C-alpha positions in Angstrom: -12.1 -24.2 -42.8 -10.2 -24.9 -45.9 -7.3 -22.7 -46.8 -6.9 -22.2 -50.5 -4.1 -19.5 -50.6 -1.1 -20.3 -48.5 0.1 -16.7 -48.4 0.5 -16.4 -44.7 4.0 -15.9 -43.3 5.5 -16.1 -39.9 5.7 -12.8 -38.0 9.1 -11.3 -38.4 8.7 -7.9 -36.6 10.0 -6.9 -33.2 8.9 -9.0 -30.3 8.2 -7.9 -26.7 11.0 -9.0 -24.3 9.8 -11.8 -22.0 10.6 -9.9 -18.8 8.3 -7.1 -19.7 5.3 -9.0 -21.1 3.3 -8.5 -17.9 3.3 -4.7 -18.5 0.7 -5.2 -21.3 -1.9 -5.6 -18.5 -1.4 -2.3 -16.8 -1.0 -0.5 -20.1 -4.5 -1.5 -21.2 -6.0 -1.2 -17.7 -5.0 2.4 -17.3 -7.1 3.3 -20.4 -10.3 2.5 -18.6 -9.1 3.6 -15.2 -8.2 7.1 -16.3 -11.5 7.3 -18.2 -13.3 7.7 -14.8 -13.7 11.3 -13.6 -14.0 10.1 -10.0 -10.7 8.4 -10.2 -9.0 11.3 -11.8 -10.3 13.6 -9.1 -9.0 11.3 -6.3 -5.7 10.8 -8.1 -5.1 14.6 -8.3 -6.1 14.9 -4.6 -3.3 12.5 -3.8 -0.8 15.2 -4.5 -2.2 17.9 -2.3 -0.4 16.7 0.9 3.0 16.3 -0.9 2.6 19.9 -2.0 1.8 21.0 1.5 4.8 19.1 2.9 7.1 20.7 0.3 5.9 24.1 1.4 6.7 23.3 5.0 10.2 22.2 4.0 10.7 25.4 2.0 9.5 27.6 4.8 12.1 26.1 7.1 14.9 27.5 4.9 13.3 30.8 3.8 13.1 33.5 6.4 11.5 36.0 4.0 8.7 33.7 3.1 8.0 33.1 6.8 7.9 36.8 7.4 5.4 37.3 4.5 3.2 34.5 5.8 3.6 35.8 9.4 4.7 32.4 10.6 7.3 32.0 13.4 9.9 29.3 13.3 8.5 27.7 16.5 5.1 27.2 14.7 6.7 25.0 12.0 6.7 21.2 12.2 10.3 19.9 12.5 11.6 18.1 9.5 12.6 14.8 11.0 11.7 11.1 10.9 8.2 11.7 12.4 7.6 14.3 9.6 8.2 11.7 6.9 6.4 9.0 8.8 3.3 11.2 8.9 3.7 11.8 5.2 3.8 8.0 4.5 0.8 7.5 6.8 -1.4 10.1 5.1 -0.5 9.0 1.6 -1.0 5.4 2.7 -4.6 6.1 3.8 -5.3 7.9 0.5 -3.7 5.0 -1.3 -6.0 2.6 0.4 -9.1 4.3 -0.9 -7.5 4.6 -4.3 -6.9 0.9 -4.3 -10.6 0.3 -3.4 -11.5 1.9 -6.8 -8.8 0.2 -8.9 -8.0 -3.2 -7.3 -11.2 -5.2 -6.7 -12.4 -5.5 -10.4 -9.0 -6.4 -11.9 -9.3 -10.2 -11.6 -13.0 -10.5 -10.9 -13.9 -9.3 -14.4 -11.8 -11.9 -16.0 -13.2 -14.6 -13.8 -16.8 -13.5 -14.4 -16.4 -13.4 -18.1 -14.2 -16.6 -18.4 -11.4 -14.6 -19.9 -8.5 -16.4 -18.1 -8.2 -19.0 -20.9 -7.6 -16.2 -23.4 -4.7 -15.0 -21.3 -3.1 -18.3 -20.4 -3.4 -19.9 -23.9 -0.7 -17.4 -25.0 2.9 -17.4 -23.9 1.8 -15.8 -20.7 2.2 -17.7 -17.4 -0.1 -17.4 -14.3 2.7 -15.7 -12.4 3.0 -13.0 -15.2 -0.8 -12.6 -15.1 -0.9 -12.0 -11.4 2.2 -9.7 -11.4 0.6 -7.8 -14.3 -2.6 -7.3 -12.3 -0.7 -6.4 -9.1 1.4 -3.9 -11.1 -1.7 -1.9 -11.9 -2.0 -1.1 -8.2 1.7 -1.0 -7.4 2.6 1.6 -10.1 -0.3 3.9 -9.1 0.5 3.7 -5.4 4.2 4.2 -6.1 3.4 7.5 -7.8 1.8 8.8 -4.6 3.9 7.3 -1.9 7.6 6.5 -2.1 8.4 8.5 -5.3 7.1 11.9 -3.9 8.4 10.9 -0.4 12.0 10.5 -1.8 11.6 13.7 -3.8 10.7 15.5 -0.5 13.7 13.9 1.2 15.9 15.0 -1.6 14.5 18.5 -1.5 15.2 18.7 2.3 18.7 17.3 1.8 19.4 19.9 -1.0 18.3 22.8 1.2 19.9 21.5 4.4 23.2 20.3 3.0 25.2 17.1 2.5 25.7 16.6 6.2 22.0 16.2 6.9 21.7 13.7 4.0 24.3 11.3 5.4 23.0 11.6 9.0 19.4 10.8 7.9 20.0 8.4 5.1 18.0 5.8 7.1 14.9 7.9 6.6 15.1 7.5 2.8 15.4 3.8 3.3 12.4 3.8 5.6 10.3 5.8 3.1 11.1 3.3 0.3 10.8 0.0 2.4 7.7 1.2 4.3 5.9 2.3 1.2 6.8 -0.9 -0.6 5.5 -3.0 2.2 2.2 -1.2 2.3 1.9 -1.3 -1.5 2.6 -5.0 -1.7 0.0 -5.6 1.1 -2.7 -3.7 -0.7 -1.9 -5.2 -4.1 -2.0 -8.8 -2.6 -5.2 -8.2 -0.6 -7.1 -6.5 -3.4 -6.2 -9.2 -5.9 -7.0 -12.1 -3.5 -10.4 -10.5 -2.8 -10.9 -9.9 -6.5 -10.3 -13.5 -7.2 -12.7 -14.7 -4.5 -15.6 -12.2 -5.1 -16.7 -11.6 -8.7 -19.0 -8.7 -7.9 -17.2 -5.4 -7.8 -19.2 -3.7 -5.0 -19.0 -6.8 -2.8 -15.2 -7.0 -3.4 -14.8 -3.4 -2.4 -16.9 -3.9 0.7 -14.9 -7.0 1.6 -11.7 -5.2 1.3 -13.0 -2.4 3.5 -14.2 -5.0 6.1 -10.8 -6.7 6.2 -9.2 -3.5 7.4 -11.8 -2.2 9.8 -13.5 -5.2 11.4 -10.3 -6.9 12.7 -9.1 -3.5 14.0 -12.4 -3.1 15.9 -12.1 -6.6 17.4 -8.4 -5.9 18.3 -9.4 -2.7 20.2 -12.1 -4.7 22.0 -9.6 -7.3 23.1 -7.2 -4.6 24.2 -9.9 -2.8 26.4 -11.3 -6.0 27.9 -7.9 -7.6 28.8 -5.9 -4.4 29.3 -3.3 -5.5 26.7 -1.9 -4.5 23.4 -2.0 -8.1 22.0 -5.1 -7.2 20.0 -2.9 -5.2 17.6 -1.7 -8.4 16.1 -5.0 -8.9 14.3 -5.3 -5.3 13.3 -3.8 -4.5 9.9 -3.8 -0.8 10.8 -1.8 -1.5 13.9 0.5 -4.0 12.2 1.5 -1.6 9.5 1.7 1.3 11.9 4.2 -0.6 14.1 6.2 -1.6 11.1 6.5 2.0 9.9 7.4 3.1 13.4 10.1 0.5 13.6 11.5 1.6 10.2 11.6 5.2 11.1 13.0 4.6 14.6 9.9 6.0 16.4 8.6 2.6 17.8 7.9 2.7 21.5 6.9 -0.6 23.2 5.6 1.0 26.4 2.3 2.6 25.2 0.6 3.3 28.6 -0.1 2.1 32.0 -3.1 0.7 33.9 -4.0 1.4 37.5 -7.1 0.1 39.2 -8.6 -2.4 41.7 -9.4 -6.1 41.2 -11.1 -8.0 44.1 -10.3 -5.0 46.3 -6.6 -5.1 45.6 -4.7 -2.3 44.0 -2.9 -3.2 40.8 -0.7 -1.3 38.4 1.0 -2.6 35.2 2.4 -1.2 32.0 0.8 -1.8 28.6 3.4 -3.2 26.2 3.2 -3.3 22.4 3.9 -6.7 20.8 7.5 -6.9 19.5 8.3 -5.8 16.0 9.1 -9.3 14.8 5.5 -10.4 15.6 4.2 -7.6 13.3 6.5 -8.7 10.5 5.5 -12.3 11.0 1.8 -11.4 10.9 2.4 -9.5 7.7 4.2 -12.4 6.1 1.4 -14.8 7.0 -1.2 -12.5 5.5 0.8 -12.3 2.3 1.3 -16.0 2.2 -2.5 -16.5 2.6 -3.2 -14.1 -0.3 -0.7 -15.9 -2.5 -2.3 -19.3 -1.7 -5.7 -17.9 -2.6 -4.4 -16.5 -5.9 -2.8 -19.8 -6.8 -6.0 -21.7 -6.2 -8.3 -19.3 -8.1 -6.2 -18.1 -11.0 -6.5 -21.0 -13.4 -7.3 -21.4 -17.1 -10.4 -23.5 -16.3 -12.6 -24.3 -13.3 -14.1 -27.7 -12.5 -17.6 -27.4 -11.1 -19.0 -30.4 -9.3 
């Protein structure tokens, strides 16, 4: 096309800093995400348990409120490491289903519509693209996991006093690290599945199968061989052991077996795999997801 009037000029306005360019992806993604009534209902439901947990913390330090509600102090759940671990577990389960709604279509839509060249032809690297897509999930899950968890910890520390804060500072670290590990795992898995499966329903089903099918096989292995080694292929058991290790509630001896084999009485203890094996399994899963993303997220695809 011929240009007859050379009146165009270089853009001289403010530019986006390079470090924050990936945030353009979640900013536009949230417009469509929060347009879903189902998502808004589930997102609001994510804050019900934090509200209940804050009420329990408040009741521990308010005798008058306990008298009005006719609750004795012995009926209250102690505010300790197990209390906050339960909070992370409940919020993590809710976050998994929230991720099922948000995560699978993020990359699959771009691949199905050949939109990756439009992203990568601009000053936007593949790493920034993947981080931007992952940040859609990570920001949402942060709002329901470690942010309210640390607020609850701060609320308990404010009511209990400074001594409790310093004695239980490791709980705050466990809340943050445990939540971050789970959030990163969900973000990596959802984006890897999204890059492999271009149909949204199939991607959501695949994400669900990744968590439940290996867990079922792991339990079968445990019951057949009377072991706990099957937990190394169960994502639920892996993240559960990691959380227990962070909160200091991990117990390797989980039970005992007594019976007869070939007429002889046997008895042995069931031992959980060590914590380092759970971390190793988690690192391998993350590395596999990154490998799949590197292979699939490209500006063009050669079809043979």
